[in-house]
N, C-alpha and C positions, 0 to 999 in steps of 0.2 A: 796574687795567688789564684790558681784555678780552683773551682769548687769540686769536691768529690762527687761522684754520681749518686751516692746514697749516704744516709746517716740515720741514726735512730731518732734524734731530736733536731729539728730545724728551728732556731730561735730567730725570729724576724724583729729586728730592732736592737741596737747596741747602746741604748741608754741605760740608766740605772736599773730598770726592771729587767731588761734582757740580760744584762751582765750579771746581775745577782742570780738569775735562774741558771745561767751558765756556770757560775761558781758553785751553786748547790749541786748541779749535775756532776761537775768535775770532782767534787769531794766524794761522790758516790760511785764514780767510775762509769757513768753513763755516756756513751759517745754522743757528741752534738756538734753542730756548726752554727756559728753566729754570723748573721749578715745584717747590713744596714744600707739604706739607699744613698746616704750621703758619702762624699768622697773620703772623709776623715772625721775624726772626733772634733767636736765644736769647742769654742771657748766663749760662747755668747752669754749674755745676761739672762739667766733662767732661775731655777730654784736655788735656794741658798740655805735653808734651815734643815738640819738633820736632828731628829728628835731621839729621845732615849730609846723608844721602841725599836728604832732602826739600828742603833748602835748595838742593842741587845741581840737583834736578829743577825746582823753581820758578825757579831762576836761569836755567835754559836757556830757559824761556818768557818770563821778565821779570826781568832781573837786579836791577832796582830793587825788585821785590817781595820777593825773598829778602833783600836788605839791610834793607828796612823791617821785616820780621818779626824779623830778627836784632837790629835796634836796639831794637825795641819790647819785646823780651823780656829775660830774664836769661841771659847766656851762661855756661854751666857747662863748663869744660874737663875736668872729671872726674866720675865717679860714685864717691862715697865711702860705704862701709859702716861703721857703728859697731855695737858691741854695746850691750846695755842699760846698761852701766856707762860708756859714752861713748868708750872708746878706739877708735882706728881699726883696723878689721879688714883692710880692703883698699881700694885705689883703682884703678878702671879709668880709664886716661888717654886721653881723646879727643884731647888736645893732641899726642900722639905721632903723629897722623895728618896732620900739617901738610904732609907731602910728597905726600899723596894727595888732599887736598880743600882747597878755599878756606875751608871752614867746620869747623875742627878743634875742635868743641865741640857740645854740644846746647844748644838754646835753650828756656828755660822761658817759654812764651807760651801763654796759655789759648786753647782752641779757638775761642771766640767772637771773640777778637781776630784770630786767623788768618783766620777767615771774613770778618771786616770788611775786612781788607786784600785778600783775594781779590775781594770784591765791588767794592771801589774800583778794582782793576786791570781789571775788566770794563767799560771805558769804553764808554758807549753801549748797555749791556745792563742790564736790570733782572730781578730775580727776580719771578715771579708767585706771590705768597704765597696761602695759604688755598685751594689746589686739591688735593683728595684724589682719587686715581684710584679709580674703582669698577669699571671693566670695560675690557677690551682685546680686540680681535678683528682678524683679518686681513681687509682689504677691498681687493680687487684687488692692487696691488703695494705696499701700505703697511699699517701698523697704525693702526687707529682707536681712540683712547683717550678714554674718557668720564669726566668728573669729577662729583663730587657737586653741583657748581654747575649741572649740566646742560650745560655747555660740552663741545664735542667738538673734538679736534684729530687730524689724521692726520700720520703721520711715517714716514719710511723707516727711521730708526734710533731705537730706544727704549733709553735708558741707564738701567738700574736702579742708582741710587746712593742708595737710600732705606733703608739701614741693616740691622741685624740681622734685623728683622721685615719684610723687604722685601715690599711689595705686588706689585711687578713680578715678583719671583721666584716668588711664589705664583701669580699669574695666568698666568705662563708655564709653570707645572707643573714647575718645576725643584726638585728635592728636595735637602735637606741629607743628607749621608752621614756615617757613622762614619769617622773618618780612617784607620782600619786595616782594619776588616772590610768597609767600603764598604756596609754595611747602612743603608737609609734610617732617619733619626732623626725622632722627634717633637721638634721644636725647643723645645717648652714643657714637656717632661717634666722633673720635678725631678732625675732622675738624670743628665740630660744637660747640666745647667747649674750654674755656680758663682755665688755671690753676692758682690758687692763694694759697698763704701761709699765715697763720695767727698764731701768737704765743704771749703768755704772757711771758715777759722776765724781767730780772733785768740787768741794765747796770752798768758798772763800774763807781764809783764816782771819780771826779765830772763830771756831765753831761755838754755838751757844753752849755755855757751861753745862747745861742740863742734858746735853746729848752725849752720852758716854761713848768711849771708843772701843768698849769691850762688852757690850750688852745689847740685847734685843729690845728696841724701843719703838713705840708708836706715839705720834703726835695727833691728838684728836681736836679737830676744829669744826665749826658749824657747817662748813662746806665739804667735809670729808676728812679722811685720815691720811697722814703722811707716814710712810714707813722707811726711814733712812737707816738701813742696816750697815754696820761696819763689816767689811769683808777683808780677808787676808790680802796682803800686798802681792801683786804680780811682778814679774821681772821688769825692771825699768821704772817702777813706781817711786815717787818721792816719799820717803819715810815721814817727812815733816807734814805732808798733806795726804793722808790715806784716802783711798777711794771709799765711796759709799754706794750701796745698791738700793735704789729707791723704787717703791711700788705705788701705783695709784689705780683705783677703780675709776673709770671714766664713763660718763653717760652716753657719749657719742663714739663713733669710730675715729680713733686717733691716727695721726700720720704713721707711716710704716717705720720711720726712723725719727722719733721725737728729738727735737733739738733744744738748745738752751732756752730760747724764749718760751717755747711751749711748756717745758718742764718747770721753769721758774714761775710761769703763770699759774700752773696747778698748785705749786707750793703757796704762793701768795693768796690765791683764792681760798685755800684751806686754813690759812692763818688770818682769819678775818679780824681778830682782835689784835691790833698792833700793840706791842708792848710799850709801856711808858718810857720816857727818856731815861737812859741809863739801864733799862731792862735788857732782857735777852733779845738779841737781834734775830730777824728772820734769816734762815740759812740762804746764802746766795750761791748759785751754781756758777763756776767759772769755766768748766769744761765737761763735755759729755764724752766719755771713753767708749761707751757702747750703749745702744738703746734698741728697743723693739716693742712690739705690741703683740698681744695674743687675745684670742676670744674663746670663751668657753662658757658652759652652762651646766646645770644639774641634769644629768641624763645617764642612767645606768643602762648597760647592755641587757637585752632580754634573757640571755643565757651566756655563761662563760665557756661552755663546752659544746662542740659540734662533732659528732662521730660519723665516720663513714658507714655506708650500708653494711659493710662486712663486719662492723663492730670492732675491728682490730686496728684502726687508725683514727687519730683524734686531733682536732683543732681546739686549742685551749687559750683563752685570753687572760691577760694580767695587766695591771697598771692602768694607764689612761685609756688603753684600748677597751677595757672592761667597764670603766666608769668615768664619767666626766663630772667635774664640779669646780667651783671657784678656788682661788688660791688662799682663801682666808685660813689663817692659822698655820700656813706652810705645810699642808698635809699631803700634797700630791706625790712628790718624790718618795716620801716616807711610806705611803700606802702602797705604791708600786713595788718598792723593795721588799716589803713584807709579803705582798701577794706572791712575788717571784720566789721567795724562799719556800713558801708553802707549796707552790706549784712544783718546784724541783723535788720536794719530798714526795708529792703525789705521783709524779711521773716515775720516780725511782721505785716506789711501791708497786705501781701498775706494771712497770717493765719487769720487775722481779717475779711478780705473780704470773705474768704471761708465760714464763718458763716452767711453771708448775703443772699440776695435774689438769685434766680436762674439766673437772668440776670447778677448780679455781678459775680457769679461763672463762667458763660459762658465767660465773659470778661477776667477773670483770666486765663481760659484755653487757651486763645489766647496768653498768656505770656506777657501781658503788663508790669506788675511790674518788673518781672525778666529781661525782655528785656531792660527796662530803666536802671536797675542795670548794666547789661552787657555792654550796649553802653557807659555809663558814665565811668565805671571803665576801660574798654578797652582804651578809649580815654586818661584817666589819665596815664595808664600804658605805652602807646606809648610815651607820653611826658616825663615821668620819665625815661624810657629806653633811650631816646635821651640824657637826662642829664647825665645818667650813662656812655653812650658811649662817650660823650664829655669829661667827667672826665677821662675816660680810655685813651683818646688820650693824655691828659696831663701826665699821668703816663707812657705812652709808651716811650721806649728808643729812643732818637733822637740825634745821635752824630753829631758833626760838626756844619755847618752853619744852618742846619734845626732846631736843638735844640736851638741854640742861637736866631734865628728868632722867634721861637714859644714863648719862655719865655719872650722875650722883647716885643712882641706884646701883650701878656697877661698883662705885667707890664704897658704898655701904655694904653690899654683899661680900665683896672680896676682902673686907676687913675681918670677916668671920673665918677663923682658921680652917674649919671643916670645909667651907665652901671654897676657900682658896686652894686647899689641898686637892679637892675634887676637880677644880678647873685645871690645875697643873697635871693631874692624873690623866685627864682626858686629852689635853693638848699634847702631852708627851707621847700619847699613844700606848702607854703602858697598860691601859685598860684592856687592850686587844691582844696582848702578848700571851 
């Protein structure tokens, strides 16, 4: 498909953030175009946890979409932590939130399946794949965006939903800042990033009995945490040996495509207490279906909004383009989707007011609507980043007494119903809805 010469909203990035923004605009009748630099949608190992807040947000746009994602994934009413010997350390109970949400669980549904459902909900709209932005400049009252294909499109609003290494953020001159000192960061400096490994694998049967096939589970060992998430079967999978998606935080730069020996080594290093004879075995990987690495760190953008000198055209960031943080607690995809729904509402409000009186337009030029979007979503991102950092501390290796004290303190605190409910409330994201 060729690009139109102009649109009201250009959404750069067709991941969960960009697609949710598109869905929100579609429901409000705002013209838009969605582009992405890749040739087609991916099916790689990426995010997998969909929290209650995200299902509530998507349900407000399209209730059938939230139900479809919920049905397509594996519903987990709890988050269970085991130690390396397999006894249960603690359980965070999402099912205790049934009085506050229609979705008192998290859903284990891989990102590529969430994206597929979002694209299907965008009836009458297609993603323009294989378009990489190479330049952007203000022309009259709009932004002119140029692609590596040579195509050019002008737009009143440009949405940067293009991830951690956002081209739109870079072209707009928006910097990433240290979250506490507010000093600009080099986003690619090794000291500013952490490395993570993610892989879809098959384990040798039988799996340890303590590893459920239908729940979110962590295994905490002295050398770090293993996160072996059950995920829905893909076409051609063996029903008798379902795939698992595993995550590891690693201290060094891992290989680009981690293999069986590398991944098995991580598992065994984290299960430093071998079980006694006849106890639960260490899970053994028989095959890697897909694997990858990613590097990220805590770094918010200095602003989410950049306006043209005319005051009538705007660049707005959402999702990972607006804030970087680790994957602890499975917050990234969820935060991006909720950002995008709020941004679609803000753009629609701004677009409608632009058609009103001169006084209304003058008020808009002062940035009230987008300022409210920025302030609210920045505040939420700070809170979510805190949750991700706290979860990262749980995942961090803690040998000896320090590790023993940490896990036993968590065990003690999460036995208190009010504390457990607050933990579920925060992890689910319902605090920010």
